[in-house]
C-alpha positions as CSV (number, residue, x, y, z in Angstrom):
1,X,53.8,-42.8,-59.4
2,X,55.3,-45.8,-57.7
3,X,58.0,-43.5,-56.2
4,X,55.3,-41.2,-54.9
5,X,53.5,-44.0,-53.2
6,X,56.7,-45.3,-51.6
7,X,57.5,-41.8,-50.4
8,X,54.1,-41.5,-48.8
9,X,54.4,-44.9,-47.1
10,X,57.8,-44.0,-45.8
11,X,56.4,-40.8,-44.3
12,X,53.5,-42.6,-42.7
13,X,55.8,-45.2,-41.2
14,X,58.0,-42.5,-39.8
15,X,55.0,-40.8,-38.2
16,X,53.9,-44.1,-36.7
17,X,57.3,-44.6,-35.2
18,X,57.3,-41.1,-33.8
19,X,53.9,-41.7,-32.3
20,X,55.0,-44.9,-30.6
21,X,58.1,-43.4,-29.3
22,X,56.1,-40.5,-27.9
23,X,53.8,-43.0,-26.1
24,X,56.7,-44.9,-24.6
25,X,58.3,-41.6,-23.5
26,X,55.0,-40.5,-21.9
27,X,54.7,-43.8,-20.0
28,X,58.2,-43.6,-18.6
29,X,57.9,-39.9,-17.6
30,X,57.2,-39.0,-14.0
31,X,53.4,-38.7,-13.3
32,X,52.0,-35.3,-12.8
33,X,51.1,-34.3,-9.2
34,X,47.3,-34.6,-8.5
35,X,45.4,-31.4,-8.3
36,X,45.0,-30.1,-4.7
37,X,41.9,-31.4,-2.8
38,X,39.5,-28.7,-1.9
39,X,38.2,-29.4,1.7
40,X,34.5,-29.8,1.9
41,X,32.5,-26.9,3.3
42,X,31.5,-28.0,6.8
43,X,28.3,-26.9,8.6
44,X,29.0,-24.4,11.3
45,X,29.1,-25.7,14.9
46,X,25.7,-25.4,16.5
47,X,25.5,-22.3,18.7
48,X,25.5,-23.3,22.4
49,X,22.5,-22.2,24.3
50,X,23.0,-18.8,26.0
51,X,23.4,-19.1,29.8
52,X,20.2,-18.5,31.7
53,X,20.1,-15.5,34.1
54,X,18.7,-17.7,36.9
55,X,18.0,-21.4,36.9
56,X,14.7,-20.9,38.8
57,X,11.7,-21.0,36.4
58,X,9.6,-18.8,38.6
59,X,12.3,-16.0,38.7
60,X,12.4,-15.6,34.9
61,X,10.2,-13.3,32.9
62,X,8.0,-14.9,30.2
63,X,10.3,-13.4,27.5
64,X,13.3,-15.3,29.1
65,X,11.3,-18.6,29.3
66,X,10.3,-18.2,25.6
67,X,14.0,-17.6,24.7
68,X,15.1,-20.6,26.8
69,X,12.7,-22.9,25.0
70,X,14.2,-22.0,21.7
71,X,17.3,-23.9,22.7
72,X,16.3,-26.3,25.5
73,X,13.3,-28.3,26.6
74,X,14.7,-29.6,29.9
75,X,13.4,-28.8,33.4
76,X,14.1,-30.4,36.9
77,X,11.2,-30.6,39.3
78,X,12.1,-31.2,42.9
79,X,9.2,-32.6,45.0
80,X,9.2,-33.1,48.8
81,X,7.1,-33.0,51.9
82,X,6.7,-31.0,55.1
83,X,7.1,-33.1,58.3
84,X,8.8,-33.2,61.7
85,X,12.5,-33.8,61.3
86,X,14.4,-33.2,64.5
87,X,16.3,-29.9,64.8
88,X,15.9,-29.3,61.0
89,X,13.2,-27.2,59.5
90,X,10.1,-29.2,58.5
91,X,10.7,-28.7,54.7
92,X,14.2,-30.2,54.8
93,X,13.4,-33.1,52.5
94,X,12.1,-30.8,49.9
95,X,15.1,-28.5,50.3
96,X,17.4,-31.5,49.7
97,X,15.6,-32.3,46.5
98,X,15.7,-28.6,45.4
99,X,19.5,-28.4,46.1
100,X,20.2,-31.5,44.0
101,X,18.0,-30.3,41.2
102,X,19.7,-26.9,41.2
103,X,23.1,-28.5,41.0
104,X,22.0,-30.7,38.1
105,X,20.4,-27.7,36.4
106,X,23.6,-25.7,36.7
107,X,25.5,-28.7,35.1
108,X,23.1,-28.8,32.1
109,X,22.2,-25.1,31.8
110,X,18.6,-26.0,32.6
111,X,15.7,-24.7,34.7
112,X,14.3,-25.7,38.1
113,X,10.5,-25.7,38.8
114,X,10.4,-25.0,42.6
115,X,7.9,-24.9,45.5
116,X,6.3,-28.4,45.2
117,X,7.0,-29.3,48.8
118,X,3.5,-30.4,49.9
119,X,3.3,-34.0,48.8
120,X,2.9,-37.3,50.6
121,X,5.1,-37.4,53.7
122,X,5.0,-41.2,54.0
123,X,4.8,-42.9,57.4
124,X,2.6,-40.4,59.1
125,X,5.2,-38.8,61.3
126,X,3.3,-37.7,64.4
127,X,3.7,-34.0,65.0
128,X,2.0,-30.7,64.4
129,X,4.7,-29.7,61.9
130,X,3.7,-32.5,59.5
131,X,1.3,-31.6,56.6
132,X,-0.6,-34.8,55.7
133,X,-1.3,-35.3,52.0
134,X,-2.0,-38.7,50.5
135,X,-0.1,-40.2,47.6
136,X,-3.2,-40.0,45.5
137,X,-3.8,-36.4,46.3
138,X,-0.2,-35.5,45.5
139,X,-0.4,-37.3,42.1
140,X,-3.6,-35.5,41.3
141,X,-1.9,-32.2,42.1
142,X,1.3,-32.9,40.2
143,X,-0.1,-34.4,37.0
144,X,-1.8,-31.2,35.7
145,X,1.4,-29.4,36.3
146,X,3.2,-32.0,34.2
147,X,0.7,-31.7,31.4
148,X,1.0,-27.9,31.5
149,X,4.8,-28.0,31.3
150,X,4.6,-30.4,28.3
151,X,2.2,-28.0,26.5
152,X,4.5,-25.1,27.3
153,X,7.4,-27.0,25.6
154,X,9.2,-28.8,28.4
155,X,9.4,-32.2,26.7
156,X,12.1,-33.5,29.2
157,X,10.9,-33.3,32.8
158,X,13.0,-34.8,35.6
159,X,11.3,-35.2,39.0
160,X,13.7,-35.3,41.9
161,X,13.4,-36.5,45.5
162,X,16.0,-36.8,48.3
163,X,15.8,-38.3,51.8
164,X,12.1,-39.0,51.2
165,X,11.4,-42.7,51.7
166,X,7.8,-42.1,50.5
167,X,9.0,-40.4,47.3
168,X,8.5,-43.5,45.1
169,X,4.9,-43.7,46.3
170,X,4.2,-40.5,44.5
171,X,6.8,-40.0,41.8
172,X,6.8,-43.5,40.3
173,X,3.0,-43.7,39.6
174,X,3.2,-40.1,38.3
175,X,5.9,-40.9,35.8
176,X,4.2,-44.1,34.6
177,X,0.6,-42.7,34.4
178,X,1.8,-39.6,32.6
179,X,3.7,-41.6,30.0
180,X,0.7,-43.8,29.2
181,X,-1.5,-40.7,28.9
182,X,0.8,-38.4,27.0
183,X,3.2,-40.9,25.4
184,X,6.0,-38.6,26.6
185,X,8.5,-40.1,29.1
186,X,9.3,-38.1,32.2
187,X,12.0,-39.3,34.5
188,X,11.9,-39.9,38.2
189,X,15.4,-39.5,39.7
190,X,15.7,-40.8,43.2
191,X,18.4,-38.7,44.7
192,X,19.1,-41.1,47.5
193,X,20.4,-43.7,44.9
194,X,22.9,-41.2,43.6
195,X,24.0,-40.1,47.0
196,X,24.5,-43.7,48.2
197,X,26.9,-44.3,45.3
198,X,29.3,-41.7,46.8
199,X,28.7,-42.9,50.4
200,X,27.1,-39.6,51.4
201,X,25.9,-38.9,54.9
202,X,22.2,-37.9,54.5
203,X,22.2,-35.7,57.6
204,X,25.1,-33.7,56.3
205,X,23.5,-33.6,52.8
206,X,20.5,-32.0,54.4
207,X,22.7,-29.3,56.0
208,X,24.5,-28.8,52.7
209,X,21.2,-28.5,50.9
210,X,20.3,-25.4,52.9
211,X,23.6,-23.9,52.1
212,X,23.2,-24.6,48.3
213,X,19.8,-22.7,48.3
214,X,21.1,-19.9,50.5
215,X,19.0,-20.8,53.6
216,X,21.7,-22.2,56.0
217,X,20.6,-19.8,58.7
218,X,17.1,-21.4,58.7
219,X,18.7,-24.3,60.6
220,X,18.6,-23.3,64.3
221,X,21.6,-23.6,66.6
222,X,21.7,-24.3,70.3
223,X,18.2,-25.9,70.1
224,X,17.5,-29.0,72.0
225,X,14.0,-30.5,71.2
226,X,12.2,-32.5,73.7
227,X,11.7,-36.0,72.4
228,X,9.0,-37.9,74.3
229,X,9.4,-41.5,75.1
230,X,7.0,-44.0,73.5
231,X,6.3,-47.7,73.7
232,X,7.6,-49.7,70.7
233,X,5.3,-51.3,68.2
234,X,6.6,-54.8,68.5
235,X,4.5,-56.2,65.7
236,X,5.9,-53.6,63.3
237,X,9.4,-54.3,64.5
238,X,9.0,-58.0,63.8
239,X,7.6,-57.4,60.3
240,X,10.6,-55.1,59.6
241,X,13.0,-57.8,60.9
242,X,11.4,-60.4,58.6
243,X,12.0,-58.0,55.6
244,X,8.4,-58.0,54.6
245,X,7.8,-54.4,55.4
246,X,10.3,-51.6,55.4
247,X,7.7,-48.8,55.6
248,X,6.3,-46.4,53.1
249,X,8.8,-47.3,50.4
250,X,7.4,-50.8,49.7
251,X,3.8,-49.9,50.8
252,X,3.1,-53.3,52.3
253,X,1.7,-52.1,55.6
254,X,0.7,-48.7,56.9
255,X,2.0,-47.3,60.2
256,X,2.5,-44.2,62.3
257,X,6.0,-43.2,63.3
258,X,7.2,-41.3,66.3
259,X,10.0,-38.8,66.1
260,X,12.9,-40.3,68.0
261,X,16.7,-40.4,68.1
262,X,17.0,-43.1,65.5
263,X,16.4,-40.8,62.6
264,X,16.8,-37.1,62.2
265,X,19.4,-35.1,64.2
266,X,17.8,-34.1,67.5
267,X,20.7,-32.7,69.4
268,X,21.7,-29.1,69.7
269,X,24.6,-27.9,67.5
270,X,26.7,-24.8,67.3
271,X,27.0,-22.4,64.4
272,X,30.5,-23.8,63.8
273,X,29.1,-27.4,63.6
274,X,26.4,-26.2,61.3
275,X,28.8,-24.6,58.9
276,X,31.2,-27.6,58.9
277,X,28.4,-30.1,58.2
278,X,27.0,-27.9,55.5
279,X,30.4,-27.7,53.7
280,X,30.7,-31.5,53.9
281,X,27.2,-31.9,52.6
282,X,27.7,-29.6,49.6
283,X,30.8,-31.5,48.7
284,X,28.8,-34.8,48.8
285,X,26.1,-33.3,46.6
286,X,28.7,-32.2,44.1
287,X,30.3,-35.6,44.1
288,X,26.9,-37.3,43.5
289,X,26.1,-35.0,40.5
290,X,29.5,-35.6,39.0
291,X,29.3,-39.4,39.5
292,X,25.8,-39.5,38.0
293,X,26.9,-38.0,34.6
294,X,23.8,-35.9,34.4
295,X,24.5,-34.8,30.8
296,X,24.3,-38.4,29.7
297,X,21.1,-38.9,31.6
298,X,19.3,-36.0,29.9
299,X,20.6,-37.0,26.5
300,X,19.4,-40.6,27.0
301,X,15.9,-39.3,28.0
302,X,15.8,-37.3,24.8
303,X,16.8,-40.3,22.7
304,X,14.3,-42.5,24.5
305,X,11.5,-40.0,23.7
306,X,12.6,-39.8,20.1
307,X,12.6,-43.5,19.7
308,X,9.1,-43.8,21.2
309,X,7.7,-41.0,19.1
310,X,9.4,-41.9,15.8
311,X,9.4,-45.7,15.9
312,X,7.3,-47.3,18.5
313,X,4.1,-45.2,18.2
314,X,3.9,-45.3,14.4
315,X,4.6,-49.1,14.4
316,X,2.5,-50.2,17.3
317,X,-0.1,-47.5,17.8
318,X,-3.0,-49.9,17.7
319,X,-1.6,-51.9,20.6
320,X,-0.5,-49.2,22.9
321,X,-2.5,-48.1,25.9
């Protein structure tokens, strides 16, 4: 019996030694390679919006507008005026805004809402080619259009002016009043600010604008307008020299302006000059759009509206106008 127990103990001890030896051997052996990592399944890249057939809202069918709004909610709205402007057509300040808006729409695959050229012309340029509309009348006309566009689905509206010193008198109140009423931000983009950053020549920009919209031949050649001579308003000149009134832009004093050689081009030009100035103007418009980084602008407008809608309004609704 004692011998049997000793035998069993000896066997158990041997098994224990074998187990310990196996553990040491396992510890000193090279580690096994980790199993291959399966890459996570990534969401597919978002489908880019299909290119629009034309950037002009009014040239699209309703089917095309509906399809566009499935991908995009952005629209550029050039506004301008009709007034005397030297040898240039009376709608030149609207056409400049339209051309800049079109270039920005091409850059962002967006739409342009055209034909809003009958707004406040500013300093009352004396001439039978000037259509007089007050700032209040222009705002009253534009605001229902803005409301309609928002209902239709255009949540990002960008209003554009160029060469129009009176533009802020209409577009700034429009943007602010519309925001307080709808709590949706629209953007007023003053094209002159963008053009100044690339040292653009406004007269050449106006020529380039007609080229951009396919109307260069609307600018007459070999035409010399008769510019009558007028006495100077010495009081206005002194106010301007004192920097208390620059005109319609700051709205501190009203005045009437004569068409003279200090502003718009009034000298005859040849077809060759027209084409050369138009080319330079187009290049300057392109440079302004590139320098502006319009894609970042429209993304920032989207983010601003989202923050207002998702954070500010729920948090401060009782205090907001």
